[in-house]
N, CA, C and O atoms as a CHARMM CRD file, in Angstrom:
* protein
*
  336
    1    1 MET  N      0.84000  -1.18800   0.00000 PROA 1      0.00000
    2    1 MET  CA     0.01400  -0.02100   0.00300 PROA 1      0.00000
    3    1 MET  C      0.90300   1.25600   0.01300 PROA 1      0.00000
    4    1 MET  O      1.75900   1.44500   0.87700 PROA 1      0.00000
    5    2 GLU  N      0.65600   2.07500  -0.95500 PROA 2      0.00000
    6    2 GLU  CA     1.39000   3.33300  -1.03800 PROA 2      0.00000
    7    2 GLU  C      0.78800   4.39100  -0.16600 PROA 2      0.00000
    8    2 GLU  O     -0.41700   4.63400  -0.22300 PROA 2      0.00000
    9    3 TYR  N      1.59600   5.02100   0.63300 PROA 3      0.00000
   10    3 TYR  CA     1.10700   6.10200   1.48300 PROA 3      0.00000
   11    3 TYR  C      1.16400   7.41900   0.73900 PROA 3      0.00000
   12    3 TYR  O      2.09400   7.67200  -0.02600 PROA 3      0.00000
   13    4 ARG  N      0.19100   8.23600   0.96100 PROA 4      0.00000
   14    4 ARG  CA     0.19400   9.53800   0.31800 PROA 4      0.00000
   15    4 ARG  C      1.11900  10.46800   1.01700 PROA 4      0.00000
   16    4 ARG  O      1.29100  10.39800   2.23400 PROA 4      0.00000
   17    5 TYR  N      1.74200  11.37400   0.22800 PROA 5      0.00000
   18    5 TYR  CA     2.68300  12.33400   0.78400 PROA 5      0.00000
   19    5 TYR  C      2.03300  13.14500   1.88200 PROA 5      0.00000
   20    5 TYR  O      2.66100  13.41300   2.90600 PROA 5      0.00000
   21    6 GLU  N      0.79200  13.53900   1.68900 PROA 6      0.00000
   22    6 GLU  CA     0.10100  14.38900   2.66600 PROA 6      0.00000
   23    6 GLU  C      0.00400  13.68200   4.01300 PROA 6      0.00000
   24    6 GLU  O      0.21300  14.30700   5.05300 PROA 6      0.00000
   25    7 LEU  N     -0.31200  12.38600   4.00800 PROA 7      0.00000
   26    7 LEU  CA    -0.43600  11.62500   5.22300 PROA 7      0.00000
   27    7 LEU  C      0.89400  11.52300   5.96500 PROA 7      0.00000
   28    7 LEU  O      0.95400  11.70000   7.18200 PROA 7      0.00000
   29    8 LEU  N      1.95000  11.23700   5.22000 PROA 8      0.00000
   30    8 LEU  CA     3.28100  11.16300   5.80500 PROA 8      0.00000
   31    8 LEU  C      3.69000  12.52200   6.36200 PROA 8      0.00000
   32    8 LEU  O      4.19400  12.60100   7.48200 PROA 8      0.00000
   33    9 LYS  N      3.48300  13.57900   5.60500 PROA 9      0.00000
   34    9 LYS  CA     3.85900  14.90100   6.04000 PROA 9      0.00000
   35    9 LYS  C      3.08700  15.27000   7.32300 PROA 9      0.00000
   36    9 LYS  O      3.66500  15.83300   8.25200 PROA 9      0.00000
   37   10 LYS  N      1.80900  14.95700   7.36900 PROA 10     0.00000
   38   10 LYS  CA     0.99200  15.24600   8.54500 PROA 10     0.00000
   39   10 LYS  C      1.56600  14.49800   9.76000 PROA 10     0.00000
   40   10 LYS  O      1.67200  15.06700  10.84600 PROA 10     0.00000
   41   11 LYS  N      1.91900  13.27700   9.57900 PROA 11     0.00000
   42   11 LYS  CA     2.48200  12.49000  10.70500 PROA 11     0.00000
   43   11 LYS  C      3.82200  13.08500  11.16400 PROA 11     0.00000
   44   11 LYS  O      4.08600  13.17500  12.36300 PROA 11     0.00000
   45   12 LEU  N      4.65100  13.48200  10.21900 PROA 12     0.00000
   46   12 LEU  CA     5.94200  14.12700  10.58900 PROA 12     0.00000
   47   12 LEU  C      5.70300  15.37900  11.39300 PROA 12     0.00000
   48   12 LEU  O      6.37200  15.64500  12.39200 PROA 12     0.00000
   49   13 ASP  N      4.71600  16.15400  10.92400 PROA 13     0.00000
   50   13 ASP  CA     4.39600  17.40300  11.66400 PROA 13     0.00000
   51   13 ASP  C      3.89300  17.11800  13.07500 PROA 13     0.00000
   52   13 ASP  O      4.22100  17.83700  14.01800 PROA 13     0.00000
   53   14 GLU  N      3.08200  16.04500  13.21000 PROA 14     0.00000
   54   14 GLU  CA     2.55900  15.66000  14.51300 PROA 14     0.00000
   55   14 GLU  C      3.66600  15.15100  15.43700 PROA 14     0.00000
   56   14 GLU  O      3.71200  15.50900  16.61400 PROA 14     0.00000
   57   15 MET  N      4.55900  14.31000  14.89700 PROA 15     0.00000
   58   15 MET  CA     5.59200  13.67400  15.71100 PROA 15     0.00000
   59   15 MET  C      6.74500  14.63500  16.04800 PROA 15     0.00000
   60   15 MET  O      7.41400  14.47500  17.06900 PROA 15     0.00000
   61   16 TYR  N      6.96300  15.60600  15.20300 PROA 16     0.00000
   62   16 TYR  CA     8.09800  16.52300  15.37500 PROA 16     0.00000
   63   16 TYR  C      7.56900  17.96900  15.37800 PROA 16     0.00000
   64   16 TYR  O      7.72900  18.68400  14.38800 PROA 16     0.00000
   65   17 PRO  N      6.94300  18.40200  16.47800 PROA 17     0.00000
   66   17 PRO  CA     6.37400  19.76600  16.51600 PROA 17     0.00000
   67   17 PRO  C      7.41100  20.85600  16.36700 PROA 17     0.00000
   68   17 PRO  O      7.06200  21.99600  16.06200 PROA 17     0.00000
   69   18 GLU  N      8.70100  20.53200  16.57800 PROA 18     0.00000
   70   18 GLU  CA     9.75200  21.52100  16.38400 PROA 18     0.00000
   71   18 GLU  C      9.83300  22.01700  14.94100 PROA 18     0.00000
   72   18 GLU  O     10.38800  23.08600  14.68800 PROA 18     0.00000
   73   19 ILE  N      9.29200  21.26300  14.00300 PROA 19     0.00000
   74   19 ILE  CA     9.27300  21.67800  12.57700 PROA 19     0.00000
   75   19 ILE  C      8.45600  22.96300  12.48300 PROA 19     0.00000
   76   19 ILE  O      8.94300  23.96500  11.95900 PROA 19     0.00000
   77   20 ALA  N      7.22600  22.94900  12.98000 PROA 20     0.00000
   78   20 ALA  CA     6.39200  24.13700  12.90200 PROA 20     0.00000
   79   20 ALA  C      6.89500  25.22100  13.83000 PROA 20     0.00000
   80   20 ALA  O      6.87200  26.40100  13.48100 PROA 20     0.00000
   81   21 LYS  N      7.35500  24.82700  15.02600 PROA 21     0.00000
   82   21 LYS  CA     7.84000  25.79000  15.99000 PROA 21     0.00000
   83   21 LYS  C      8.92700  26.67300  15.43500 PROA 21     0.00000
   84   21 LYS  O      9.00900  27.85700  15.76300 PROA 21     0.00000
   85   22 HSD  N      9.75900  26.09800  14.59500 PROA 22     0.00000
   86   22 HSD  CA    10.87800  26.85400  14.00300 PROA 22     0.00000
   87   22 HSD  C     10.60400  27.33500  12.57200 PROA 22     0.00000
   88   22 HSD  O     11.49000  27.87500  11.91100 PROA 22     0.00000
   89   23 GLY  N      9.38100  27.13500  12.11000 PROA 23     0.00000
   90   23 GLY  CA     8.99300  27.63300  10.80100 PROA 23     0.00000
   91   23 GLY  C      9.73900  26.93700   9.66700 PROA 23     0.00000
   92   23 GLY  O     10.07700  27.56800   8.66500 PROA 23     0.00000
   93   24 ILE  N      9.99100  25.67600   9.81600 PROA 24     0.00000
   94   24 ILE  CA    10.72700  24.89500   8.79600 PROA 24     0.00000
   95   24 ILE  C      9.73400  24.33500   7.78900 PROA 24     0.00000
   96   24 ILE  O      8.71100  23.77100   8.17700 PROA 24     0.00000
   97   25 GLU  N     10.02000  24.48100   6.51900 PROA 25     0.00000
   98   25 GLU  CA     9.23200  23.87400   5.47000 PROA 25     0.00000
   99   25 GLU  C      9.75100  22.48800   5.21800 PROA 25     0.00000
  100   25 GLU  O     10.96400  22.28100   5.19700 PROA 25     0.00000
  101   26 VAL  N      8.87100  21.53100   5.02600 PROA 26     0.00000
  102   26 VAL  CA     9.25800  20.15600   4.71800 PROA 26     0.00000
  103   26 VAL  C      8.61800  19.72800   3.38900 PROA 26     0.00000
  104   26 VAL  O      7.42600  19.92800   3.15200 PROA 26     0.00000
  105   27 SER  N      9.44300  19.14200   2.55200 PROA 27     0.00000
  106   27 SER  CA     8.89900  18.58000   1.31400 PROA 27     0.00000
  107   27 SER  C      9.40200  17.15500   1.15900 PROA 27     0.00000
  108   27 SER  O     10.47600  16.79900   1.64500 PROA 27     0.00000
  109   28 LEU  N      8.60500  16.34900   0.47200 PROA 28     0.00000
  110   28 LEU  CA     8.89300  14.95100   0.30800 PROA 28     0.00000
  111   28 LEU  C      8.92500  14.57700  -1.17300 PROA 28     0.00000
  112   28 LEU  O      8.14100  15.09600  -1.96700 PROA 28     0.00000
  113   29 HSD  N      9.81600  13.69300  -1.53100 PROA 29     0.00000
  114   29 HSD  CA     9.86700  13.18900  -2.89300 PROA 29     0.00000
  115   29 HSD  C     10.28800  11.71600  -2.82200 PROA 29     0.00000
  116   29 HSD  O     11.31200  11.38500  -2.22500 PROA 29     0.00000
  117   30 PHE  N      9.50300  10.85500  -3.42400 PROA 30     0.00000
  118   30 PHE  CA     9.83800   9.39500  -3.38500 PROA 30     0.00000
  119   30 PHE  C     10.76900   9.04900  -4.51000 PROA 30     0.00000
  120   30 PHE  O     10.49700   9.32700  -5.67800 PROA 30     0.00000
  121   31 GLU  N     11.90200   8.42300  -4.13200 PROA 31     0.00000
  122   31 GLU  CA    12.86600   7.92700  -5.11000 PROA 31     0.00000
  123   31 GLU  C     12.62700   6.42400  -5.29600 PROA 31     0.00000
  124   31 GLU  O     13.05700   5.60500  -4.48400 PROA 31     0.00000
  125   32 GLN  N     11.94800   6.09600  -6.35800 PROA 32     0.00000
  126   32 GLN  CA    11.60200   4.68600  -6.63000 PROA 32     0.00000
  127   32 GLN  C     12.83300   3.79200  -6.67400 PROA 32     0.00000
  128   32 GLN  O     12.82600   2.69000  -6.12300 PROA 32     0.00000
  129   33 SER  N     13.90800   4.27400  -7.33900 PROA 33     0.00000
  130   33 SER  CA    15.08600   3.45500  -7.48800 PROA 33     0.00000
  131   33 SER  C     15.76400   3.09800  -6.13400 PROA 33     0.00000
  132   33 SER  O     16.41300   2.05700  -6.02900 PROA 33     0.00000
  133   34 LYS  N     15.61800   3.93500  -5.13600 PROA 34     0.00000
  134   34 LYS  CA    16.21500   3.72100  -3.81500 PROA 34     0.00000
  135   34 LYS  C     15.18900   3.20600  -2.79800 PROA 34     0.00000
  136   34 LYS  O     15.55600   2.81000  -1.69200 PROA 34     0.00000
  137   35 ASN  N     13.90600   3.21200  -3.17500 PROA 35     0.00000
  138   35 ASN  CA    12.81500   2.83100  -2.28200 PROA 35     0.00000
  139   35 ASN  C     12.87200   3.68000  -1.00300 PROA 35     0.00000
  140   35 ASN  O     12.73600   3.17000   0.10900 PROA 35     0.00000
  141   36 THR  N     13.07800   4.98600  -1.19600 PROA 36     0.00000
  142   36 THR  CA    13.25000   5.91200  -0.08700 PROA 36     0.00000
  143   36 THR  C     12.59300   7.25300  -0.41100 PROA 36     0.00000
  144   36 THR  O     12.44400   7.62900  -1.57400 PROA 36     0.00000
  145   37 TYR  N     12.21400   7.94300   0.62300 PROA 37     0.00000
  146   37 TYR  CA    11.72200   9.32000   0.46700 PROA 37     0.00000
  147   37 TYR  C     12.88800  10.27300   0.71000 PROA 37     0.00000
  148   37 TYR  O     13.65600  10.09100   1.65500 PROA 37     0.00000
  149   38 LEU  N     13.01600  11.25500  -0.11400 PROA 38     0.00000
  150   38 LEU  CA    13.95500  12.35400   0.16100 PROA 38     0.00000
  151   38 LEU  C     13.14500  13.39500   0.91200 PROA 38     0.00000
  152   38 LEU  O     12.14300  13.90500   0.41100 PROA 38     0.00000
  153   39 VAL  N     13.58700  13.69700   2.09900 PROA 39     0.00000
  154   39 VAL  CA    12.93000  14.68400   2.95800 PROA 39     0.00000
  155   39 VAL  C     13.81900  15.92500   2.92800 PROA 39     0.00000
  156   39 VAL  O     14.99900  15.87200   3.27600 PROA 39     0.00000
  157   40 THR  N     13.22200  17.05400   2.49900 PROA 40     0.00000
  158   40 THR  CA    13.96400  18.27500   2.43700 PROA 40     0.00000
  159   40 THR  C     13.42900  19.26200   3.45300 PROA 40     0.00000
  160   40 THR  O     12.23100  19.54400   3.48500 PROA 40     0.00000
  161   41 PHE  N     14.30500  19.78200   4.27400 PROA 41     0.00000
  162   41 PHE  CA    13.99900  20.83500   5.25000 PROA 41     0.00000
  163   41 PHE  C     14.50000  22.16500   4.71500 PROA 41     0.00000
  164   41 PHE  O     15.61700  22.25700   4.20600 PROA 41     0.00000
  165   42 LYS  N     13.68500  23.18100   4.82900 PROA 42     0.00000
  166   42 LYS  CA    14.07400  24.47100   4.26400 PROA 42     0.00000
  167   42 LYS  C     13.57900  25.60300   5.21000 PROA 42     0.00000
  168   42 LYS  O     12.45900  25.57300   5.71900 PROA 42     0.00000
  169   43 LYS  N     14.42100  26.53800   5.40200 PROA 43     0.00000
  170   43 LYS  CA    14.04700  27.78400   6.11800 PROA 43     0.00000
  171   43 LYS  C     14.91000  28.89100   5.52200 PROA 43     0.00000
  172   43 LYS  O     16.13400  28.89700   5.65400 PROA 43     0.00000
  173   44 GLY  N     14.24000  29.81100   4.87500 PROA 44     0.00000
  174   44 GLY  CA    14.98200  30.89200   4.16600 PROA 44     0.00000
  175   44 GLY  C     15.90600  30.30400   3.13500 PROA 44     0.00000
  176   44 GLY  O     15.50100  29.48800   2.30700 PROA 44     0.00000
  177   45 ALA  N     17.15700  30.72600   3.18800 PROA 45     0.00000
  178   45 ALA  CA    18.15200  30.21300   2.22100 PROA 45     0.00000
  179   45 ALA  C     18.78900  28.91100   2.67400 PROA 45     0.00000
  180   45 ALA  O     19.60900  28.35000   1.94800 PROA 45     0.00000
  181   46 HSD  N     18.43900  28.41800   3.84500 PROA 46     0.00000
  182   46 HSD  CA    19.04600  27.21100   4.39700 PROA 46     0.00000
  183   46 HSD  C     18.20900  25.98300   3.99300 PROA 46     0.00000
  184   46 HSD  O     16.97900  25.98800   4.04100 PROA 46     0.00000
  185   47 LYS  N     18.93700  24.94100   3.59600 PROA 47     0.00000
  186   47 LYS  CA    18.24900  23.72600   3.11400 PROA 47     0.00000
  187   47 LYS  C     19.09200  22.51200   3.46200 PROA 47     0.00000
  188   47 LYS  O     20.32000  22.54700   3.37400 PROA 47     0.00000
  189   48 ALA  N     18.42000  21.43800   3.85700 PROA 48     0.00000
  190   48 ALA  CA    19.07000  20.15000   4.12500 PROA 48     0.00000
  191   48 ALA  C     18.17200  19.05300   3.62300 PROA 48     0.00000
  192   48 ALA  O     16.94800  19.17600   3.68400 PROA 48     0.00000
  193   49 THR  N     18.75400  17.98100   3.12600 PROA 49     0.00000
  194   49 THR  CA    17.98800  16.85700   2.62500 PROA 49     0.00000
  195   49 THR  C     18.50700  15.56700   3.29300 PROA 49     0.00000
  196   49 THR  O     19.70900  15.39800   3.50100 PROA 49     0.00000
  197   50 THR  N     17.60000  14.69600   3.61100 PROA 50     0.00000
  198   50 THR  CA    17.93800  13.37800   4.17000 PROA 50     0.00000
  199   50 THR  C     17.05200  12.33200   3.59400 PROA 50     0.00000
  200   50 THR  O     15.98500  12.63100   3.05800 PROA 50     0.00000
  201   51 ASP  N     17.49500  11.06800   3.70200 PROA 51     0.00000
  202   51 ASP  CA    16.70200   9.92700   3.23500 PROA 51     0.00000
  203   51 ASP  C     15.83600   9.40500   4.36500 PROA 51     0.00000
  204   51 ASP  O     16.24900   9.36000   5.52400 PROA 51     0.00000
  205   52 LEU  N     14.62600   9.01100   4.00000 PROA 52     0.00000
  206   52 LEU  CA    13.72300   8.29200   4.92500 PROA 52     0.00000
  207   52 LEU  C     13.28800   7.02600   4.19100 PROA 52     0.00000
  208   52 LEU  O     12.48300   7.08200   3.26100 PROA 52     0.00000
  209   53 HSD  N     13.82200   5.90200   4.61200 PROA 53     0.00000
  210   53 HSD  CA    13.52200   4.64400   3.93800 PROA 53     0.00000
  211   53 HSD  C     12.00700   4.35000   4.03700 PROA 53     0.00000
  212   53 HSD  O     11.34300   4.73600   4.99900 PROA 53     0.00000
  213   54 LYS  N     11.51700   3.69300   3.06400 PROA 54     0.00000
  214   54 LYS  CA    10.07400   3.39300   3.01100 PROA 54     0.00000
  215   54 LYS  C      9.59300   2.70600   4.30100 PROA 54     0.00000
  216   54 LYS  O      8.52300   3.03700   4.81200 PROA 54     0.00000
  217   55 LYS  N     10.36700   1.76200   4.82200 PROA 55     0.00000
  218   55 LYS  CA     9.97300   1.09800   6.07500 PROA 55     0.00000
  219   55 LYS  C      9.85600   2.09600   7.19700 PROA 55     0.00000
  220   55 LYS  O      8.92000   2.01700   7.99300 PROA 55     0.00000
  221   56 ASP  N     10.78900   3.04300   7.28700 PROA 56     0.00000
  222   56 ASP  CA    10.73700   4.06900   8.33000 PROA 56     0.00000
  223   56 ASP  C      9.52400   4.96200   8.13300 PROA 56     0.00000
  224   56 ASP  O      8.87600   5.35700   9.10200 PROA 56     0.00000
  225   57 ALA  N      9.21800   5.27900   6.88500 PROA 57     0.00000
  226   57 ALA  CA     8.05200   6.11500   6.58900 PROA 57     0.00000
  227   57 ALA  C      6.77100   5.39000   7.03700 PROA 57     0.00000
  228   57 ALA  O      5.85700   5.99500   7.59600 PROA 57     0.00000
  229   58 GLU  N      6.73700   4.07100   6.77200 PROA 58     0.00000
  230   58 GLU  CA     5.56600   3.29200   7.23600 PROA 58     0.00000
  231   58 GLU  C      5.50700   3.28900   8.76200 PROA 58     0.00000
  232   58 GLU  O      4.42100   3.40200   9.33000 PROA 58     0.00000
  233   59 ASP  N      6.64500   3.16200   9.43500 PROA 59     0.00000
  234   59 ASP  CA     6.65100   3.23200  10.91100 PROA 59     0.00000
  235   59 ASP  C      6.13400   4.57200  11.38700 PROA 59     0.00000
  236   59 ASP  O      5.33700   4.63100  12.32400 PROA 59     0.00000
  237   60 CYS  N      6.57700   5.65900  10.75200 PROA 60     0.00000
  238   60 CYS  CA     6.08300   6.99300  11.13300 PROA 60     0.00000
  239   60 CYS  C      4.59400   7.07500  11.03600 PROA 60     0.00000
  240   60 CYS  O      3.93900   7.57700  11.94900 PROA 60     0.00000
  241   61 ILE  N      4.03800   6.59100   9.94700 PROA 61     0.00000
  242   61 ILE  CA     2.59500   6.63000   9.73400 PROA 61     0.00000
  243   61 ILE  C      1.90000   5.79500  10.79600 PROA 61     0.00000
  244   61 ILE  O      0.76400   6.08800  11.16800 PROA 61     0.00000
  245   62 ASN  N      2.56800   4.75800  11.29000 PROA 62     0.00000
  246   62 ASN  CA     1.98900   3.92200  12.34100 PROA 62     0.00000
  247   62 ASN  C      2.37100   4.36900  13.77600 PROA 62     0.00000
  248   62 ASN  O      2.31400   3.60200  14.73700 PROA 62     0.00000
  249   63 ASN  N      2.76200   5.66100  13.85200 PROA 63     0.00000
  250   63 ASN  CA     3.09900   6.28700  15.15200 PROA 63     0.00000
  251   63 ASN  C      4.35000   5.77000  15.83400 PROA 63     0.00000
  252   63 ASN  O      4.47100   5.86000  17.05600 PROA 63     0.00000
  253   64 VAL  N      5.29600   5.22100  15.04800 PROA 64     0.00000
  254   64 VAL  CA     6.58500   4.79800  15.62200 PROA 64     0.00000
  255   64 VAL  C      7.55600   5.92900  15.31500 PROA 64     0.00000
  256   64 VAL  O      7.85500   6.18900  14.15000 PROA 64     0.00000
  257   65 LYS  N      8.04400   6.59300  16.33400 PROA 65     0.00000
  258   65 LYS  CA     8.91800   7.75500  16.13600 PROA 65     0.00000
  259   65 LYS  C     10.21300   7.27800  15.52800 PROA 65     0.00000
  260   65 LYS  O     10.79500   6.27500  15.94100 PROA 65     0.00000
  261   66 CYS  N     10.63800   8.01700  14.55000 PROA 66     0.00000
  262   66 CYS  CA    11.85800   7.71800  13.78900 PROA 66     0.00000
  263   66 CYS  C     13.05300   8.46200  14.38500 PROA 66     0.00000
  264   66 CYS  O     13.21300   9.65500  14.13000 PROA 66     0.00000
  265   67 VAL  N     13.89400   7.78900  15.17100 PROA 67     0.00000
  266   67 VAL  CA    14.98500   8.45900  15.87500 PROA 67     0.00000
  267   67 VAL  C     15.94700   9.16300  14.91100 PROA 67     0.00000
  268   67 VAL  O     16.33700  10.30900  15.13400 PROA 67     0.00000
  269   68 TYR  N     16.32000   8.46200  13.84000 PROA 68     0.00000
  270   68 TYR  CA    17.24500   9.04800  12.88200 PROA 68     0.00000
  271   68 TYR  C     16.72200  10.34700  12.28500 PROA 68     0.00000
  272   68 TYR  O     17.45700  11.32500  12.15200 PROA 68     0.00000
  273   69 LEU  N     15.44700  10.34200  11.93000 PROA 69     0.00000
  274   69 LEU  CA    14.87000  11.56700  11.35000 PROA 69     0.00000
  275   69 LEU  C     14.82700  12.69200  12.39600 PROA 69     0.00000
  276   69 LEU  O     15.10000  13.85200  12.08800 PROA 69     0.00000
  277   70 GLY  N     14.48400  12.33100  13.61400 PROA 70     0.00000
  278   70 GLY  CA    14.46000  13.30700  14.72400 PROA 70     0.00000
  279   70 GLY  C     15.85200  13.93300  14.90400 PROA 70     0.00000
  280   70 GLY  O     15.96000  15.13700  15.14000 PROA 70     0.00000
  281   71 GLU  N     16.90000  13.13700  14.79400 PROA 71     0.00000
  282   71 GLU  CA    18.25300  13.64800  14.91100 PROA 71     0.00000
  283   71 GLU  C     18.57700  14.60300  13.74200 PROA 71     0.00000
  284   71 GLU  O     19.23900  15.62400  13.92700 PROA 71     0.00000
  285   72 GLN  N     18.10700  14.25600  12.56700 PROA 72     0.00000
  286   72 GLN  CA    18.34400  15.11500  11.39200 PROA 72     0.00000
  287   72 GLN  C     17.63900  16.46900  11.56900 PROA 72     0.00000
  288   72 GLN  O     18.19500  17.51700  11.24300 PROA 72     0.00000
  289   73 ILE  N     16.43100  16.42700  12.08000 PROA 73     0.00000
  290   73 ILE  CA    15.67600  17.66000  12.29300 PROA 73     0.00000
  291   73 ILE  C     16.38900  18.51800  13.32800 PROA 73     0.00000
  292   73 ILE  O     16.52000  19.73000  13.15500 PROA 73     0.00000
  293   74 GLY  N     16.85500  17.87900  14.41500 PROA 74     0.00000
  294   74 GLY  CA    17.58700  18.59900  15.44500 PROA 74     0.00000
  295   74 GLY  C     18.85600  19.23600  14.92200 PROA 74     0.00000
  296   74 GLY  O     19.18200  20.37600  15.25100 PROA 74     0.00000
  297   75 GLU  N     19.57200  18.47100  14.09400 PROA 75     0.00000
  298   75 GLU  CA    20.82400  19.00400  13.51400 PROA 75     0.00000
  299   75 GLU  C     20.53300  20.20300  12.61400 PROA 75     0.00000
  300   75 GLU  O     21.25700  21.19700  12.65200 PROA 75     0.00000
  301   76 PHE  N     19.49300  20.11500  11.81900 PROA 76     0.00000
  302   76 PHE  CA    19.14700  21.22600  10.91500 PROA 76     0.00000
  303   76 PHE  C     18.81900  22.44600  11.73700 PROA 76     0.00000
  304   76 PHE  O     19.25600  23.54600  11.40000 PROA 76     0.00000
  305   77 ILE  N     18.05100  22.28600  12.82500 PROA 77     0.00000
  306   77 ILE  CA    17.69500  23.41300  13.67200 PROA 77     0.00000
  307   77 ILE  C     18.94100  24.03100  14.30100 PROA 77     0.00000
  308   77 ILE  O     19.09100  25.25300  14.32000 PROA 77     0.00000
  309   78 ARG  N     19.84300  23.17500  14.82100 PROA 78     0.00000
  310   78 ARG  CA    21.09300  23.68800  15.43200 PROA 78     0.00000
  311   78 ARG  C     21.93000  24.44100  14.41300 PROA 78     0.00000
  312   78 ARG  O     22.46600  25.50900  14.70700 PROA 78     0.00000
  313   79 ASN  N     22.04100  23.88100  13.21000 PROA 79     0.00000
  314   79 ASN  CA    22.83300  24.52300  12.14400 PROA 79     0.00000
  315   79 ASN  C     22.21600  25.83400  11.71500 PROA 79     0.00000
  316   79 ASN  O     22.92000  26.81600  11.47700 PROA 79     0.00000
  317   80 PHE  N     20.87800  25.85000  11.61600 PROA 80     0.00000
  318   80 PHE  CA    20.18100  27.07200  11.20000 PROA 80     0.00000
  319   80 PHE  C     20.41000  28.17800  12.26500 PROA 80     0.00000
  320   80 PHE  O     20.69200  29.32400  11.91500 PROA 80     0.00000
  321   81 LYS  N     20.28700  27.82600  13.55600 PROA 81     0.00000
  322   81 LYS  CA    20.46500  28.78100  14.59000 PROA 81     0.00000
  323   81 LYS  C     21.89200  29.35300  14.61800 PROA 81     0.00000
  324   81 LYS  O     22.08900  30.53000  14.92000 PROA 81     0.00000
  325   82 SER  N     22.88700  28.50300  14.29800 PROA 82     0.00000
  326   82 SER  CA    24.26900  28.93000  14.38400 PROA 82     0.00000
  327   82 SER  C     24.64700  29.85000  13.24300 PROA 82     0.00000
  328   82 SER  O     25.68700  30.50600  13.31800 PROA 82     0.00000
  329   83 THR  N     23.83700  29.92900  12.17500 PROA 83     0.00000
  330   83 THR  CA    24.14200  30.80900  11.04200 PROA 83     0.00000
  331   83 THR  C     23.47900  32.16100  11.10000 PROA 83     0.00000
  332   83 THR  O     23.68100  33.00400  10.22600 PROA 83     0.00000
  333   84 LYS  N     22.67500  32.36900  12.15000 PROA 84     0.00000
  334   84 LYS  CA    21.94200  33.64200  12.26300 PROA 84     0.00000
  335   84 LYS  C     22.89500  34.75600  12.60600 PROA 84     0.00000
  336   84 LYS  O     22.47700  35.90500  12.74600 PROA 84     0.00000
């Protein structure tokens, strides 16, 4: 079953409220050849991209918090704050 981008994005927003708190834009793109989602975080001129494997995306949708993705979000926020 393919999950819709909107559903995954909504779950990410729910699980990681720091995304909205810091005004970070999130976009998703599925890479069929890698069976992974490319997750792009953007705020102003700052941008970072990370992979979210399809299994991890399914876990997120099923309310299993993705530690790796949480670390990536935290790192982006720290990096963004340090460039102000």
